[in-house]
Steps between C-alpha positions, in 0.01 A plus 500: 500500500412394852620152537835399678811487279586191298858438394552297182844340466583475132464745219457244219176457311351283787586745777390813319173339376430385861590844629259666259220256583565564878499870448166486319351340820600816691839417655798733491778285328879509498694263274864410602730345245876437510545642143195692417207437250529245221873409578453115475298247311215755446729679261645214304207250450348409175210740550231237479159465691522130449150405627500176301811384669330301777720188497760489770866468422499206742350226284562146365584654164785709646627203684543315161677796347710601793783229491591610137467866568709488818789347297508815284651797715332738252176316464143583605552368852829510681652492846850630533727248661601750770133519604388130461537398861340809654187456266467124568207538755313728271541249214364222716190714573482577121509121427226428747285786349512311167275225623187496271243581775722783618523641144125476458441689815760760425351550154153567643641757751703666233193519262296665781765766564544554122119552462503761786805671358352533162177638639695752709750610236323744288312681776838532670653639180217746457540611873873551466489673149699218334220349291683623174793275576297186458538286186294194395729350234475136616777236525612246254661174649697326228624133475772345292334161446177310541642320797574818680154631414319175622697520827357837561145385436410397861582863614272648231225251615529637865474851368197411302338350819547846656343675211810664339477581135751373259539340162765260353638645169685352212809662336303715251286640787818562715661691212181710484514574866870558504690543166862420497496188730742220405352204309649272775173556699239259377225558752376778715237616744354853510342655815322816421430579869873566581547862579806712543618833629695753273793492728509344845753742649302803382186349621637442844640854513162640399344307800761667729402835362129434553576403858699821574241719333236385748724558801681164530874511577776285360833485687828317435572273793617141525276329761688225677254389777143543637411478859164457664409798723189557720382788290611390156808358317865610552697540171889482528709624203849420403641835625386409853202725525153376578144628453142378582205440273142389593509244227762367260471330165813305409531497116882504458519234239795265508624669832178432687586186664794647673269763669215244583767298676539768766134438592571126531352401160731271302366529142692290237528795251767454228617707219455439133759717332343624175717626212406713196627727234302796383555604137406836336143534389580438133675172557212292365132545387357322798119461487438288817699352791651172397577219742771249414389255767751233401783751560358679798485851375275756342535814271276802581426830323534785738463868427870533588629206297491123425568295816642147471515321835386244731640168622554386866828516686457391860804687630388702794567866575886515537667340216617728212288508182595259215411709196593205271140400559346805349742476207388134444140606479583778267686270267193260495266800437709588193463134375138489571424858350747534217428866442577598859771769523690395812708814548492779763341285766513563881539193711330456835463258790242516772358291795162324472369383839390148480335244734521123435139450402488813266242674714566828680478551877225735612371527855584616848830435669487220765612706795357833398160534328578876426741379242380375161726304266455544127793337300618191311333576168780337297444590133155649572548817696378750234226252402368464859573855627141638489347182644773503777431865582125419536582221732736699722251786544229249591720344768595845643135598527382150602277461200410153378734369227357462159712173464602219726835612648586167667710369203707821524557495880853606588487222758424200259854380518 
């Protein structure tokens, strides 16, 4: 390799995917992370490549549901009282992003990134030797009434306009796709193009191994600040030491905005705290990922177990976990899948980095074009990882972008 060194901050699936893409363009790469590879949301997510999930969380539909959900501290969407005042400015931006014209624009942008990410995924898996981890089992979204199903139809119409394949199914078809589902679910929609990974943690660790095998380095270091320098970028770490890189990619997930602020960029990143419980592999004969949209969680089949989790708790980075949330979802899962054996589970809470309009931030820092931001994926980090890696590598090498990046500008706020 002959290019100048690139430092990637963040060893989750986004940071490592970007590092591999940058490495393949001829740059020596070092990855810095406060805990090491796969320590955060990249380990505990649902394992889905949700390419059909083009609708932003910020939408008129969520506004209709939010008041009822917010009254339930263990419901699909909650804000802990101790965090309510701090998150108020973000919630105002979220409310503004729910305007129909903004939702339409965000959906178009998200669809473009999803198409790119899907196209990049399998070549990336082949390149990294992880193709055998990919599954194509689809997703079954289930509804408890005709009214709930009809309320979801506009979202499916939007997906149809973007060429996404799906089919609505009745109870008999639902039972054929997934035996053992409770009869309380009267309608469903199956999306065959919903992929998944065998285990997101093992996948992310495999990416780390691939990077190292090709000469990349991964070091534990908590980056606290970036400084523009004449010949590159200064990187300051929590232990007071500093180093220099020719270029930097900031992909530190939910912690990214703190570092971006040191370059003068105030980006309204918030933290969706996700909860789950991973049960042993034999806990249920799961054939496809199931989305319980009315309750805000999914159940996924991993090579390492059955994962029940989701929901949105807008609680920042510092409050202690509230594992009553994971237990509430597990209790519902037992009711929805009567044969589920809910014993021997491992609880988890992790941070999803989210921006008010549900789109990530990708682009150059305002004061330092040698720094590229790539964070704010919300629930879609794994899904958009290969596409994001391509975009980061193109930005670093000044190649034209395959999609319009203006909707994702870090400075759009």
